[in-house]
N, C-alpha and C positions, 0 to 999 in steps of 0.2 A: 759485657755489661762497663759504661765508663765507672771509673772510680771517683768517688770524690775526692777532690784536691783538700790536702792538709791547710788549714788555714794559719799562716806564719804570721804572726802579730810584729808589726812594722817597729821599730826600733823607737820611733817617736812617739807611738801609741804609749809604751811602756814607760818611757819618760814623762808624756803628760800624765799619766795614771799617778806616777810616783809624786809628783809636785801638787797634783790635785787631793792625793791623800794627806801631803804634809798641810795643806790649806784646813781641809776637812778635821784635822787632830789638834789643829791649832798649832802646829809649829811655825807657821807661816801666818801671819795674822793680817787683817785689813789695815793696808797702810806699809805694810813691810815691803821692804826693797830687794827682789832676786838678786844674789850674788851676781858678779859681774859674770859676763857670759862664758870667758875662758877660767875662769875659777870653776863655775858650775858644772862644765863640760867633765873637767876633769873629774870632780867630786862624784860624778854620775856614772864615770867611763864610756862617754859617748862622743860623737863627733859635733863641733859645733854647728853643721847644717842640721844634725837631726834634732840637736836641742832647740835650735830655733823654728823647727818646725813644729814640735811640742809645745813652745811657748805660744805659738799661732794658735794651736789649737784650744789651748787654755785661753785666750785671748776672745776667740769667736764666741764661745761660751758666757765670757763676760767676766771669767773669773782674775783674769790679771788685765792692767793695761798698760800699753808701753808710752812713754812720754820723749819725746824728741832731745836727744840729747842728755836725758835723765835717766836713763834705765827702766825696768820694768817693774810695776808695784801691785800686789794684791788689792785687789778690788774691796767693795764692802756688798758684793751682789748677795751672797746667802743672808746676809741679816737684812740688806734693803727692800728684798723682795715681801720679806714681813714688816720691815718696818715704814715703809713710806705710804701704803695705804691706811695703816692702823693710827698712823700719824695726823692724817687728814681728819679722820674719824674722831679722834681724841680730843681735836681742838673743837668738832661741831658738835660734841656730845660729851659735856663734862662728866655725866655722871656714869659714864663708864670707868673711871678711877677705881671704882669698888669692885668691878670686875677683873680687871687687871691686878688689885692686890688679891684676888681670890686664885685667879690662875698663876699669879707669883708664889702664891703659899705652896700650890701645888709641887712646881716646878724647882723651886728652890731647897723645897724640904727634902725631894728626891735628889735633888744634886748633893745635898749637904751628906745624905744618907752614904751614898758612891763616894763622895771624896773621900770619906773618914774609913770605907773598905779598900780602895782604888789608887789614893794617892801616891804617888812618888816622891821621894826626898826631895827633890827638884821644885815638885807642887806645893810642898809644906813648907819649903823655903820662900814660896811667891807668896803664899798665903800666910806667912808670918810676918813679911816686909808689908803687904798689903794692911793687913790688922795694927802693925806698928804705926803706918800712915794714916790711919783711920783715927788712933787714939791720939797722935799729935793735932789732928784737925779738930778734933774736939776740944781739945785743952785750950785751942786757939780763938775758938767759935768762929771761924770763917766758914760762912754758910756754903760758899761756892766750894772751897777744897774739902769742906766734910761731904758735900752731895758727890764730888768726882772722885773721891776715896771711896765712901760706900759702895760706888758704883763697882770700883776697881776689884774690894773685897768680894764682892757678890760675883763677880765675874770670875775672878782665882779660882772661887768652888766651884763654878759651873765647867770649868775647861780642867778641874782637878777629879772631875766623876768621871772623867774619860769616855763620856758617850757624846759623838760629834752632835747630834742633834742636840741635846741638851746645852751643850757648849755655844752653838751658835743662837738658838733660841734666847737662851740668858743673855746673849751679847746684843741679839735683837731687841729681846724686853728691856735692855736696863737702857738702851739706847733711847727707846722709846719713852721711859720713865723717867729721863733724866730731868726735864724740867718738873715732874710731877713730885720726884724725891727731893728736890730743891725747895717744892713748896709744901710738901708734907713737914720736912726737917723745920721750915720757916713756922708752920702752923705749931708745930709741937714744942718750938722753942719758947711759946708764950706760956706752956703747963711745967707747974713746978716739978722738978727733979727729972723731967722727962730725958734731957741729955743724960744724965748718971742711968738711967734705965735701959736707953737705948746701947750705949758703951757697954752696959753689963750683959746685954742680952747677944751683942756683937761677940763678946768677950766668951760667953759660953758655946758659940758656935764654933769659935776658934779652938778652944780646948777641947770639945768633944772630937772634932775630926783629928786634931795631932794627938790625941790619945787613940784613937782607933775605935770609937765608941759610934758605931752606924745609928743606932735606934736614938741614943741621946744628942749627934749631931740634926738628926730627922726633928725630933722634937724640940730642939732649941730652935733651928730655923722657922719653925711653924708658930711658935711661942710670940717671936720676933713679930713676925707679919701679923699675927691676931692683937699684939698690942697697938701695932702702927692703926689696924683698921679700925678697933673698937675707942682708941685714943683720938684720932681724927673723926669718927663719928659724933663722940661726945663736942667736940670744938664746935663743928659743924652747928651740934645741938643748939649750944649755948651761943653762938652767934646769930642764929636763927631767934631765938629767944630776945636776944637784946634789940635786933633788929625791930621785931614784933612790939616790945616795950617802947621803942624810939617814934615809932608809927603812930602808937596809941597817943603817946606826949605830945606828938605835935598835932594830932587831932583834936585832944583834949582843948590844947593850948588855942586852937584856932577857932573851937566852938565859943570859948568863954571871951575871945578877942570880940567876935561878931555879937556877941549879946549886950543890950542896953544896960548900963549899969545905974 
């Protein structure tokens, strides 16, 4: 009887798998440039032809992209497959913002819990720095800086959860919500003390993760999203009442103008 041959993995397959794992775990992020070919081949202990073949395999999956004379970069493929269709849907259906916040509550609550359990010292340093930057943005009242800092803080927590799906889903979701986060912050700015409350909520999330309190971290993240949802709902209801009152006033004025004196 013919014996089944043992399939020996190609070196390029092993190299491609190693690089793919770095992308999945966030060591290599979208937009990052891969180290120079010679340097990366030495680091991985393989020949340059094997490395080139591995990079071609990743390129065929859309994970990396080579630029003429400019090196090879990690793409946004993992995020864009989720982000692109939903961006169009969000534009066409603004009411999806509530569904998005509901989903964000679930995702970020779990991310905060696992970050408190699993974060490394390096993760905690990144979260510390992100929180410091966010605090400075709130103090400066720079809405664009505040929005980007808010996203960076929550993304650092998503990556510290050490769950590849949560990390990449968080990145996609926060990219999707960039304009909405800026819009939310703009609407909340008109509410007295909202800025201080938002910053204190982020401080509670940060403290619970640093102090390794998983349940407190999850509760703090969920409380933050609940506050945003409820406060925005109140703001929208108030805006709707003002619009209704303005329409009534306009109608009454038009009627009085049309009646003979």
